[in-house]
N, CA, C and O atoms as a DFTB+ gen file, in Angstrom:
732 C
 N C O
     1  1      42.498       3.884      37.922
     2  2      41.882       2.597      38.182
     3  2      40.591       2.430      37.383
     4  3      40.343       1.373      36.804
     5  1      39.783       3.466      37.357
     6  2      38.497       3.369      36.661
     7  2      38.721       3.230      35.158
     8  3      38.028       2.456      34.497
     9  1      39.680       3.970      34.615
    10  2      39.975       3.842      33.181
    11  2      40.493       2.442      32.856
    12  3      40.075       1.844      31.865
    13  1      41.388       1.922      33.672
    14  2      41.922       0.573      33.457
    15  2      40.815      -0.465      33.561
    16  3      40.774      -1.422      32.787
    17  1      39.924      -0.272      34.516
    18  2      38.801      -1.196      34.678
    19  2      37.920      -1.195      33.432
    20  3      37.467      -2.250      32.988
    21  1      37.678      -0.013      32.867
    22  2      36.852       0.076      31.654
    23  2      37.500      -0.700      30.509
    24  3      36.811      -1.407      29.774
    25  1      38.819      -0.572      30.352
    26  2      39.531      -1.315      29.302
    27  2      39.451      -2.820      29.557
    28  3      39.242      -3.604      28.632
    29  1      39.615      -3.206      30.795
    30  2      39.548      -4.623      31.148
    31  2      38.145      -5.173      30.885
    32  3      37.997      -6.308      30.432
    33  1      37.118      -4.369      31.167
    34  2      35.739      -4.803      30.930
    35  2      35.445      -4.992      29.440
    36  3      34.632      -5.842      29.077
    37  1      36.096      -4.213      28.576
    38  2      35.950      -4.415      27.130
    39  2      36.483      -5.798      26.768
    40  3      35.860      -6.533      26.002
    41  1      37.628      -6.141      27.321
    42  2      38.217      -7.470      27.089
    43  2      37.302      -8.563      27.638
    44  3      37.079      -9.579      26.980
    45  1      36.779      -8.356      28.829
    46  2      35.880      -9.347      29.441
    47  2      34.634      -9.548      28.574
    48  3      34.187     -10.677      28.373
    49  1      34.079      -8.450      28.064
    50  2      32.878      -8.549      27.223
    51  2      33.176      -9.352      25.959
    52  3      32.343     -10.142      25.514
    53  1      34.358      -9.152      25.382
    54  2      34.721      -9.901      24.169
    55  2      34.868     -11.394      24.451
    56  3      34.789     -12.221      23.542
    57  1      35.083     -11.727      25.724
    58  2      35.200     -13.133      26.140
    59  2      33.870     -13.676      26.671
    60  3      33.807     -14.798      27.174
    61  1      32.800     -12.864      26.555
    62  2      31.482     -13.287      27.021
    63  2      31.312     -13.216      28.525
    64  3      30.407     -13.841      29.077
    65  1      32.163     -12.468      29.189
    66  2      32.105     -12.341      30.653
    67  2      31.386     -11.053      31.041
    68  3      31.353     -10.088      30.277
    69  1      30.817     -11.058      32.234
    70  2      30.131      -9.882      32.753
    71  2      31.147      -8.821      33.183
    72  3      32.268      -9.151      33.569
    73  1      30.748      -7.538      33.114
    74  2      31.665      -6.477      33.558
    75  2      31.818      -6.471      35.079
    76  3      30.930      -6.899      35.816
    77  1      32.947      -5.984      35.511
    78  2      33.218      -5.791      36.934
    79  2      33.065      -4.303      37.214
    80  3      33.635      -3.474      36.505
    81  1      32.303      -3.964      38.238
    82  2      32.124      -2.568      38.626
    83  2      32.615      -2.380      40.045
    84  3      32.425      -3.250      40.896
    85  1      33.250      -1.239      40.304
    86  2      33.721      -0.932      41.646
    87  2      33.343       0.493      42.006
    88  3      33.086       1.324      41.135
    89  1      33.313       0.758      43.291
    90  2      33.172       2.108      43.806
    91  2      34.370       2.388      44.690
    92  3      34.898       1.490      45.347
    93  1      34.790       3.632      44.700
    94  2      35.946       4.039      45.501
    95  2      35.508       5.163      46.427
    96  3      34.947       6.160      45.974
    97  1      35.762       5.008      47.720
    98  2      35.480       6.043      48.704
    99  2      36.771       6.516      49.331
   100  3      37.565       5.709      49.815
   101  1      36.990       7.829      49.325
   102  2      38.224       8.400      49.865
   103  2      37.907       9.444      50.925
   104  3      36.991      10.252      50.777
   105  1      38.680       9.405      51.987
   106  2      38.546      10.389      53.058
   107  2      39.935      10.707      53.584
   108  3      40.827       9.859      53.560
   109  1      40.113      11.923      54.057
   110  2      41.377      12.362      54.632
   111  2      41.156      12.610      56.118
   112  3      40.303      13.408      56.509
   113  1      41.939      11.913      56.941
   114  2      41.779      12.029      58.386
   115  2      42.974      11.370      59.066
   116  3      43.809      10.748      58.409
   117  1      43.046      11.510      60.360
   118  2      44.051      10.823      61.166
   119  2      43.484       9.444      61.509
   120  3      42.348       9.332      61.971
   121  1      44.277       8.402      61.282
   122  2      43.842       7.038      61.548
   123  2      44.944       6.302      62.309
   124  3      46.074       6.780      62.405
   125  1      44.604       5.152      62.837
   126  2      45.574       4.273      63.476
   127  2      45.922       3.187      62.470
   128  3      45.033       2.535      61.922
   129  1      47.216       2.991      62.225
   130  2      47.668       1.978      61.281
   131  2      48.693       1.083      61.960
   132  3      49.516       1.549      62.748
   133  1      48.634      -0.214      61.644
   134  2      49.628      -1.116      62.186
   135  2      49.165      -2.549      62.209
   136  3      48.092      -2.899      61.717
   137  1      50.029      -3.377      62.808
   138  2      49.727      -4.799      62.952
   139  2      48.716      -4.973      64.078
   140  3      48.889      -4.449      65.179
   141  1      47.662      -5.718      63.780
   142  2      46.642      -5.988      64.777
   143  2      46.406      -7.492      64.801
   144  3      46.330      -8.128      63.750
   145  1      46.290      -8.064      66.000
   146  2      46.011      -9.482      66.127
   147  2      46.922     -10.149      67.126
   148  3      47.636      -9.489      67.882
   149  1      46.887     -11.476      67.118
   150  2      47.696     -12.281      68.029
   151  2      49.051     -12.576      67.387
   152  3      49.275     -12.256      66.219
   153  1      49.940     -13.181      68.149
   154  2      51.298     -13.447      67.690
   155  2      51.320     -14.255      66.396
   156  3      52.070     -13.916      65.481
   157  1      50.527     -15.303      66.297
   158  2      50.549     -16.173      65.126
   159  2      49.642     -15.700      63.994
   160  3      49.746     -16.190      62.869
   161  1      48.762     -14.760      64.283
   162  2      47.831     -14.315      63.256
   163  2      47.659     -12.806      63.360
   164  3      46.899     -12.313      64.193
   165  1      48.374     -12.081      62.508
   166  2      48.272     -10.632      62.511
   167  2      47.920     -10.136      61.113
   168  3      48.160     -10.809      60.110
   169  1      47.363      -8.981      61.082
   170  2      47.052      -8.277      59.844
   171  2      47.480      -6.839      59.996
   172  3      47.355      -6.248      61.068
   173  1      47.986      -6.281      58.913
   174  2      48.250      -4.857      58.883
   175  2      46.951      -4.191      58.448
   176  3      46.380      -4.559      57.422
   177  1      46.487      -3.227      59.210
   178  2      45.203      -2.599      58.897
   179  2      45.196      -1.157      59.380
   180  3      46.134      -0.702      60.034
   181  1      44.145      -0.461      59.054
   182  2      43.921       0.889      59.572
   183  2      42.528       0.923      60.186
   184  3      41.603       0.269      59.705
   185  1      42.399       1.696      61.253
   186  2      41.109       1.824      61.928
   187  2      40.891       3.273      62.328
   188  3      41.834       4.063      62.388
   189  1      39.637       3.613      62.600
   190  2      39.289       4.947      63.070
   191  2      38.104       5.517      62.321
   192  3      37.652       4.954      61.324
   193  1      37.608       6.636      62.810
   194  2      36.456       7.287      62.178
   195  2      36.724       7.645      60.722
   196  3      35.830       7.559      59.880
   197  1      37.956       8.046      60.431
   198  2      38.298       8.404      59.053
   199  2      38.166       7.240      58.096
   200  3      37.737       7.413      56.955
   201  1      38.534       6.053      58.555
   202  2      38.400       4.840      57.746
   203  2      36.922       4.518      57.564
   204  3      36.491       4.145      56.473
   205  1      36.157       4.664      58.624
   206  2      34.725       4.371      58.556
   207  2      34.027       5.268      57.540
   208  3      33.180       4.799      56.781
   209  1      34.377       6.560      57.519
   210  2      33.756       7.471      56.562
   211  2      34.125       7.082      55.129
   212  3      33.269       7.108      54.244
   213  1      35.376       6.724      54.894
   214  2      35.786       6.288      53.556
   215  2      34.980       5.054      53.139
   216  3      34.545       4.951      51.992
   217  1      34.785       4.126      54.072
   218  2      34.009       2.920      53.767
   219  2      32.555       3.264      53.457
   220  3      31.955       2.667      52.563
   221  1      31.989       4.217      54.185
   222  2      30.602       4.633      53.925
   223  2      30.487       5.294      52.547
   224  3      29.505       5.088      51.834
   225  1      31.487       6.081      52.182
   226  2      31.473       6.710      50.865
   227  2      31.592       5.663      49.762
   228  3      30.941       5.771      48.722
   229  1      32.417       4.661      49.990
   230  2      32.546       3.582      49.006
   231  2      31.196       2.902      48.814
   232  3      30.788       2.642      47.682
   233  1      30.505       2.614      49.906
   234  2      29.176       2.000      49.816
   235  2      28.180       2.926      49.133
   236  3      27.306       2.467      48.397
   237  1      28.307       4.208      49.370
   238  2      27.380       5.186      48.797
   239  2      27.520       5.314      47.282
   240  3      26.621       5.832      46.618
   241  1      28.626       4.851      46.739
   242  2      28.785       4.908      45.280
   243  2      27.598       4.262      44.577
   244  3      27.150       4.760      43.544
   245  1      27.083       3.164      45.116
   246  2      25.927       2.499      44.506
   247  2      24.693       3.392      44.568
   248  3      23.969       3.525      43.581
   249  1      24.454       4.001      45.723
   250  2      23.263       4.840      45.897
   251  2      23.279       6.066      44.995
   252  3      22.227       6.549      44.574
   253  1      24.482       6.569      44.699
   254  2      24.602       7.786      43.902
   255  2      25.029       7.503      42.461
   256  3      25.308       8.436      41.708
   257  1      25.081       6.229      42.071
   258  2      25.499       5.844      40.722
   259  2      26.835       6.493      40.372
   260  3      27.017       7.009      39.269
   261  1      27.763       6.462      41.325
   262  2      29.075       7.092      41.162
   263  2      30.176       6.039      41.214
   264  3      29.970       4.932      41.712
   265  1      31.332       6.396      40.700
   266  2      32.507       5.517      40.750
   267  2      33.483       5.936      41.838
   268  3      34.073       5.091      42.510
   269  1      33.653       7.258      42.012
   270  2      34.609       7.755      43.001
   271  2      33.930       8.859      43.811
   272  3      33.513       9.876      43.257
   273  1      33.823       8.653      45.120
   274  2      33.298       9.673      46.020
   275  2      34.383      10.040      47.024
   276  3      35.096       9.179      47.540
   277  1      34.488      11.326      47.285
   278  2      35.441      11.810      48.276
   279  2      34.713      12.689      49.287
   280  3      33.688      13.297      48.981
   281  1      35.260      12.741      50.488
   282  2      34.682      13.588      51.526
   283  2      35.119      15.036      51.324
   284  3      36.044      15.329      50.566
   285  1      34.429      15.927      52.021
   286  2      34.808      17.342      51.988
   287  2      36.228      17.537      52.511
   288  3      36.911      18.481      52.113
   289  1      36.675      16.653      53.398
   290  2      38.010      16.767      53.980
   291  2      39.081      16.457      52.938
   292  3      40.124      17.110      52.909
   293  1      38.832      15.479      52.095
   294  2      39.746      15.179      50.988
   295  2      39.661      16.273      49.938
   296  3      40.682      16.706      49.403
   297  1      38.448      16.722      49.640
   298  2      38.240      17.774      48.643
   299  2      39.061      19.022      48.995
   300  3      39.683      19.627      48.122
   301  1      39.060      19.398      50.268
   302  2      39.794      20.589      50.705
   303  2      41.303      20.430      50.588
   304  3      42.024      21.426      50.512
   305  1      41.789      19.202      50.573
   306  2      43.223      18.942      50.483
   307  2      43.714      18.792      49.042
   308  3      44.921      18.718      48.812
   309  1      42.802      18.745      48.071
   310  2      43.210      18.574      46.682
   311  2      44.078      19.741      46.236
   312  3      43.806      20.900      46.547
   313  1      45.115      19.408      45.509
   314  2      45.977      20.415      44.895
   315  2      45.899      20.193      43.398
   316  3      45.987      19.055      42.935
   317  1      45.738      21.235      42.655
   318  2      45.575      21.087      41.219
   319  2      44.112      21.239      40.847
   320  3      43.276      21.600      41.675
   321  1      43.822      20.959      39.591
   322  2      42.463      21.104      39.077
   323  2      41.873      19.732      38.818
   324  3      42.444      18.925      38.084
   325  1      40.744      19.479      39.416
   326  2      40.034      18.221      39.238
   327  2      38.585      18.526      38.867
   328  3      37.993      19.487      39.358
   329  1      38.039      17.709      38.012
   330  2      36.626      17.866      37.660
   331  2      35.824      17.085      38.692
   332  3      35.880      15.857      38.755
   333  1      35.076      17.831      39.497
   334  2      34.283      17.239      40.573
   335  2      32.921      17.915      40.610
   336  3      32.700      18.955      39.988
   337  1      32.024      17.297      41.352
   338  2      30.772      17.973      41.675
   339  2      30.363      17.540      43.073
   340  3      30.473      16.373      43.448
   341  1      29.883      18.529      43.837
   342  2      29.352      18.204      45.166
   343  2      28.021      17.502      44.941
   344  3      27.134      18.035      44.275
   345  1      27.888      16.307      45.498
   346  2      26.679      15.540      45.223
   347  2      25.657      15.596      46.339
   348  3      24.461      15.451      46.089
   349  1      26.107      15.805      47.571
   350  2      25.134      15.793      48.660
   351  2      25.797      16.189      49.971
   352  3      27.017      16.139      50.123
   353  1      24.950      16.581      50.905
   354  2      25.328      16.679      52.315
   355  2      24.715      15.458      52.962
   356  3      23.493      15.317      52.987
   357  1      25.543      14.577      53.484
   358  2      25.040      13.309      54.002
   359  2      25.424      13.114      55.462
   360  3      26.480      13.548      55.923
   361  1      24.534      12.454      56.158
   362  2      24.837      11.954      57.495
   363  2      24.958      10.448      57.327
   364  3      23.973       9.762      57.054
   365  1      26.182       9.938      57.493
   366  2      26.387       8.509      57.300
   367  2      25.965       7.745      58.543
   368  3      25.898       8.300      59.640
   369  1      25.682       6.466      58.355
   370  2      25.236       5.610      59.449
   371  2      26.239       5.678      60.602
   372  3      27.448       5.549      60.411
   373  1      25.700       5.882      61.794
   374  2      26.537       5.945      62.980
   375  2      27.005       7.342      63.339
   376  3      27.699       7.516      64.341
   377  1      26.641       8.354      62.539
   378  2      27.060       9.733      62.799
   379  2      25.838      10.653      62.832
   380  3      24.748      10.266      62.412
   381  1      26.032      11.865      63.332
   382  2      24.935      12.831      63.391
   383  2      25.257      14.114      62.624
   384  3      24.349      14.887      62.317
   385  1      26.527      14.354      62.313
   386  2      26.935      15.584      61.645
   387  2      27.056      15.340      60.135
   388  3      27.694      14.376      59.711
   389  1      26.441      16.219      59.320
   390  2      26.526      16.029      57.873
   391  2      27.932      16.308      57.326
   392  3      28.677      17.131      57.858
   393  1      28.261      15.600      56.259
   394  2      29.531      15.756      55.559
   395  2      29.209      15.954      54.083
   396  3      28.355      15.261      53.531
   397  1      29.888      16.893      53.450
   398  2      29.715      17.072      52.006
   399  2      30.465      15.957      51.282
   400  3      31.611      15.645      51.607
   401  1      29.796      15.366      50.298
   402  2      30.400      14.319      49.475
   403  2      30.513      14.844      48.044
   404  3      29.605      15.500      47.533
   405  1      31.634      14.544      47.417
   406  2      31.920      14.990      46.058
   407  2      32.172      13.786      45.160
   408  3      32.742      12.780      45.582
   409  1      31.737      13.913      43.924
   410  2      32.029      12.896      42.923
   411  2      33.201      13.383      42.083
   412  3      33.183      14.505      41.577
   413  1      34.219      12.542      41.935
   414  2      35.354      12.853      41.077
   415  2      35.018      12.350      39.679
   416  3      34.637      11.194      39.499
   417  1      35.163      13.231      38.693
   418  2      34.746      12.926      37.321
   419  2      35.911      12.928      36.335
   420  3      35.683      12.837      35.129
   421  1      37.139      13.027      36.805
   422  2      38.303      13.158      35.923
   423  2      38.528      11.982      34.982
   424  3      39.156      12.156      33.938
   425  1      38.054      10.829      35.305
   426  2      38.304       9.663      34.448
   427  2      37.429       9.671      33.201
   428  3      37.663       8.884      32.283
   429  1      36.429      10.541      33.149
   430  2      35.530      10.588      31.995
   431  2      36.174      11.267      30.800
   432  3      37.071      12.099      30.936
   433  1      35.685      10.884      29.616
   434  2      36.003      11.599      28.390
   435  2      34.678      12.041      27.759
   436  3      33.612      11.814      28.332
   437  1      34.742      12.665      26.593
   438  2      33.520      13.178      25.958
   439  2      32.526      12.070      25.625
   440  3      31.318      12.305      25.590
   441  1      33.030      10.873      25.383
   442  2      32.133       9.762      25.052
   443  2      31.432       9.222      26.298
   444  3      30.234       8.943      26.267
   445  1      32.175       9.075      27.387
   446  2      31.579       8.490      28.592
   447  2      30.719       9.484      29.372
   448  3      29.837       9.077      30.128
   449  1      30.969      10.783      29.193
   450  2      30.167      11.804      29.885
   451  2      30.124      13.063      29.027
   452  3      30.900      13.993      29.245
   453  1      29.205      13.094      28.038
   454  2      29.110      14.264      27.159
   455  2      28.728      15.522      27.934
   456  3      27.963      15.473      28.897
   457  1      29.278      16.647      27.488
   458  2      28.948      17.967      28.046
   459  2      29.194      18.032      29.556
   460  3      28.411      18.629      30.295
   461  1      30.276      17.420      30.001
   462  2      30.502      17.240      31.430
   463  2      30.377      18.537      32.232
   464  3      29.600      18.593      33.185
   465  1      31.115      19.563      31.870
   466  2      31.103      20.778      32.692
   467  2      29.760      21.503      32.631
   468  3      29.352      22.115      33.618
   469  1      29.079      21.448      31.513
   470  2      27.734      22.034      31.442
   471  2      26.761      21.274      32.345
   472  3      25.915      21.874      33.008
   473  1      26.893      19.952      32.359
   474  2      26.056      19.136      33.240
   475  2      26.364      19.469      34.696
   476  3      25.454      19.622      35.510
   477  1      27.649      19.580      35.019
   478  2      28.051      19.908      36.394
   479  2      27.431      21.229      36.830
   480  3      26.947      21.348      37.956
   481  1      27.443      22.219      35.946
   482  2      26.860      23.529      36.295
   483  2      25.348      23.443      36.479
   484  3      24.815      24.034      37.419
   485  1      24.648      22.728      35.613
   486  2      23.199      22.559      35.772
   487  2      22.888      21.783      37.049
   488  3      21.946      22.106      37.773
   489  1      23.694      20.754      37.312
   490  2      23.500      19.947      38.513
   491  2      23.703      20.797      39.767
   492  3      22.931      20.699      40.721
   493  1      24.734      21.623      39.762
   494  2      25.007      22.504      40.907
   495  2      23.824      23.434      41.161
   496  3      23.441      23.658      42.309
   497  1      23.253      23.969      40.098
   498  2      22.075      24.817      40.209
   499  2      20.901      24.027      40.801
   500  3      20.167      24.530      41.652
   501  1      20.738      22.790      40.340
   502  2      19.667      21.939      40.862
   503  2      19.834      21.650      42.341
   504  3      18.862      21.682      43.095
   505  1      21.056      21.369      42.760
   506  2      21.311      21.079      44.171
   507  2      21.025      22.309      45.028
   508  3      20.460      22.186      46.115
   509  1      21.405      23.484      44.554
   510  2      21.134      24.716      45.313
   511  2      19.628      24.907      45.495
   512  3      19.176      25.279      46.578
   513  1      18.862      24.657      44.457
   514  2      17.401      24.794      44.532
   515  2      16.799      23.699      45.405
   516  3      15.852      23.947      46.151
   517  1      17.342      22.497      45.316
   518  2      16.922      21.382      46.163
   519  2      17.126      21.742      47.639
   520  3      16.226      21.553      48.457
   521  1      18.294      22.253      47.968
   522  2      18.596      22.604      49.358
   523  2      17.731      23.758      49.857
   524  3      17.493      23.895      51.056
   525  1      17.264      24.583      48.923
   526  2      16.371      25.683      49.284
   527  2      14.915      25.218      49.370
   528  3      14.029      26.006      49.704
   529  1      14.669      23.944      49.072
   530  2      13.312      23.408      49.135
   531  2      12.452      23.800      47.956
   532  3      11.227      23.720      48.037
   533  1      13.064      24.224      46.859
   534  2      12.336      24.615      45.653
   535  2      12.320      23.420      44.694
   536  3      13.080      23.367      43.727
   537  1      11.441      22.473      44.988
   538  2      11.444      21.180      44.311
   539  2      11.244      21.302      42.803
   540  3      11.990      20.690      42.039
   541  1      10.254      22.078      42.356
   542  2       9.987      22.179      40.920
   543  2      11.150      22.828      40.177
   544  3      11.522      22.377      39.093
   545  1      11.717      23.865      40.740
   546  2      12.870      24.528      40.111
   547  2      14.073      23.588      40.078
   548  3      14.825      23.569      39.104
   549  1      14.248      22.817      41.133
   550  2      15.346      21.848      41.176
   551  2      15.150      20.785      40.100
   552  3      16.093      20.426      39.395
   553  1      13.928      20.285      39.977
   554  2      13.631      19.265      38.967
   555  2      13.954      19.791      37.576
   556  3      14.529      19.071      36.760
   557  1      13.592      21.030      37.302
   558  2      13.874      21.602      35.985
   559  2      15.384      21.688      35.734
   560  3      15.836      21.420      34.621
   561  1      16.161      22.056      36.746
   562  2      17.621      22.121      36.579
   563  2      18.204      20.729      36.327
   564  3      19.085      20.562      35.483
   565  1      17.711      19.740      37.060
   566  2      18.202      18.371      36.844
   567  2      17.785      17.841      35.469
   568  3      18.534      17.093      34.840
   569  1      16.599      18.224      35.006
   570  2      16.170      17.832      33.655
   571  2      17.045      18.499      32.592
   572  3      17.340      17.902      31.556
   573  1      17.455      19.738      32.857
   574  2      18.371      20.421      31.927
   575  2      19.705      19.671      31.863
   576  3      20.304      19.546      30.794
   577  1      20.163      19.176      33.011
   578  2      21.391      18.372      33.031
   579  2      21.199      17.096      32.223
   580  3      22.099      16.675      31.496
   581  1      20.028      16.484      32.349
   582  2      19.748      15.252      31.604
   583  2      19.632      15.492      30.097
   584  3      19.967      14.614      29.303
   585  1      19.162      16.665      29.705
   586  2      19.122      16.972      28.276
   587  2      20.541      17.041      27.708
   588  3      20.769      16.698      26.548
   589  1      21.486      17.485      28.529
   590  2      22.884      17.562      28.105
   591  2      23.570      16.197      28.126
   592  3      24.429      15.912      27.292
   593  1      23.185      15.362      29.080
   594  2      23.708      13.999      29.176
   595  2      22.588      13.095      29.692
   596  3      22.366      13.008      30.899
   597  1      21.893      12.431      28.788
   598  2      20.758      11.585      29.175
   599  2      21.128      10.410      30.083
   600  3      20.243       9.757      30.636
   601  1      22.416      10.136      30.240
   602  2      22.859       9.006      31.061
   603  2      23.328       9.431      32.450
   604  3      23.924       8.630      33.171
   605  1      23.070      10.670      32.830
   606  2      23.495      11.145      34.151
   607  2      22.525      10.633      35.215
   608  3      21.524      11.277      35.528
   609  1      22.840       9.483      35.753
   610  2      21.958       8.824      36.733
   611  2      21.750       9.672      37.977
   612  3      20.675       9.634      38.576
   613  1      22.756      10.434      38.374
   614  2      22.618      11.236      39.591
   615  2      21.525      12.295      39.446
   616  3      20.790      12.562      40.397
   617  1      21.416      12.892      38.272
   618  2      20.321      13.850      38.052
   619  2      18.970      13.146      38.139
   620  3      18.014      13.696      38.687
   621  1      18.891      11.927      37.595
   622  2      17.655      11.147      37.711
   623  2      17.321      10.857      39.176
   624  3      16.164      10.946      39.585
   625  1      18.330      10.514      39.948
   626  2      18.133      10.227      41.373
   627  2      17.563      11.455      42.082
   628  3      16.640      11.334      42.887
   629  1      18.105      12.625      41.787
   630  2      17.618      13.845      42.425
   631  2      16.203      14.204      41.978
   632  3      15.418      14.721      42.772
   633  1      15.872      13.937      40.726
   634  2      14.503      14.197      40.277
   635  2      13.539      13.321      41.075
   636  3      12.513      13.805      41.554
   637  1      13.863      12.037      41.221
   638  2      13.018      11.132      42.007
   639  2      12.911      11.606      43.454
   640  3      11.831      11.578      44.044
   641  1      14.014      12.034      44.009
   642  2      14.018      12.514      45.395
   643  2      13.126      13.743      45.530
   644  3      12.345      13.841      46.476
   645  1      13.237      14.679      44.593
   646  2      12.406      15.895      44.632
   647  2      10.926      15.560      44.484
   648  3      10.084      16.145      45.164
   649  1      10.608      14.621      43.598
   650  2       9.212      14.210      43.414
   651  2       8.653      13.639      44.717
   652  3       7.518      13.938      45.086
   653  1       9.437      12.823      45.411
   654  2       9.002      12.258      46.689
   655  2       8.835      13.348      47.742
   656  3       7.881      13.322      48.520
   657  1       9.753      14.297      47.767
   658  2       9.672      15.379      48.750
   659  2       8.488      16.305      48.470
   660  3       7.925      16.885      49.399
   661  1       8.106      16.449      47.196
   662  2       6.915      17.231      46.862
   663  2       5.665      16.564      47.426
   664  3       4.780      17.235      47.957
   665  1       5.601      15.240      47.306
   666  2       4.440      14.491      47.792
   667  2       4.401      14.388      49.311
   668  3       3.327      14.396      49.911
   669  1       5.565      14.291      49.925
   670  2       5.666      14.144      51.372
   671  2       6.734      15.108      51.893
   672  3       7.855      14.698      52.193
   673  1       6.375      16.401      51.999
   674  2       7.369      17.416      52.384
   675  2       7.973      17.137      53.761
   676  3       7.308      16.601      54.648
   677  1       9.240      17.508      53.921
   678  2       9.885      17.300      55.224
   679  2       9.208      18.138      56.301
   680  3       8.747      19.251      56.048
   681  1       9.161      17.584      57.495
   682  2       8.574      18.300      58.633
   683  2       9.610      19.265      59.204
   684  3      10.803      18.964      59.235
   685  1       9.145      20.414      59.650
   686  2      10.052      21.397      60.234
   687  2      10.880      22.093      59.175
   688  3      10.498      22.148      58.006
   689  1      12.015      22.625      59.592
   690  2      12.874      23.377      58.685
   691  2      13.720      22.419      57.848
   692  3      14.395      21.546      58.394
   693  1      13.685      22.581      56.535
   694  2      14.441      21.740      55.610
   695  2      15.892      22.219      55.573
   696  3      16.151      23.401      55.345
   697  1      16.836      21.305      55.796
   698  2      18.248      21.676      55.772
   699  2      19.004      21.084      54.581
   700  3      20.200      21.326      54.420
   701  1      18.303      20.309      53.748
   702  2      18.938      19.753      52.568
   703  2      19.870      18.594      52.843
   704  3      20.574      18.143      51.940
   705  1      19.891      18.105      54.065
   706  2      20.781      17.010      54.445
   707  2      20.076      15.679      54.238
   708  3      18.921      15.507      54.625
   709  1      20.788      14.737      53.619
   710  2      20.270      13.407      53.381
   711  2      20.865      12.447      54.403
   712  3      22.085      12.380      54.555
   713  1      20.015      11.705      55.102
   714  2      20.482      10.749      56.100
   715  2      20.550       9.372      55.455
   716  3      19.544       8.837      54.989
   717  1      21.747       8.813      55.436
   718  2      21.932       7.485      54.871
   719  2      21.596       6.438      55.917
   720  3      22.136       6.452      57.022
   721  1      20.711       5.543      55.563
   722  2      20.266       4.500      56.492
   723  2      21.130       3.250      56.407
   724  3      21.164       2.451      57.343
   725  1      21.831       3.076      55.287
   726  2      22.622       1.872      55.067
   727  2      24.100       2.164      55.279
   728  3      24.546       3.308      55.187
   729  1      24.853       1.098      55.565
   730  2      26.309       1.227      55.687
   731  2      26.929       1.245      54.323
   732  3      28.150       1.347      54.200
C-alpha cells in the first residue's frame, strides 16, 4: 500500500496536486466482528480492545513520523523476515499497561531510506540508552543514526525527547515508558 501510494503521489504531483499521506496501525487480538445496528441500518464492523489498540497505533504514526506501526502482539506473530525497529514502549490513551510498538520498514528502498539496517542498529542502541536514562549517550546514538540517514525523523524525535528529559528529569524511577495523551 505504501509503495503504491508513493507512485500515486508522483502522478498527483505531476498534476499539481498535493500528496496523500496515510498511517497504518496493526494489532493482533481477539475481536468481535459482525453486523451491528438496527434492521434498516446496519454496518459490518469490528469492536474490542484489539481494534482500539490498532486505531491508537494508526494515530501514533503522526507522532512517530512513521507509515506502518504494529503492536508487540503482531510482531510476535510475524513469520518470515521483516525489516522493523522497536520504536517505543507506549501506554495508549485509556490503558495503563505499556505495549511495545514497532515500525515496519520493508517498503523502503536505498533511496527512500539510505543505510537502513545501520540506522536501525544505531537507533536500537539509542533506545537502550534512553531507557537506561543515559540521555547524552542516547543523543549521540541517535545523532549517529542521523549521520547515516539525515531524514530519519524518529531519531530527531528521540533527540528532542532526550533534551527535554535532561532539562526536566522524570521523578522517581525511570522506566522508559512513554504515555500517549492523544487518541
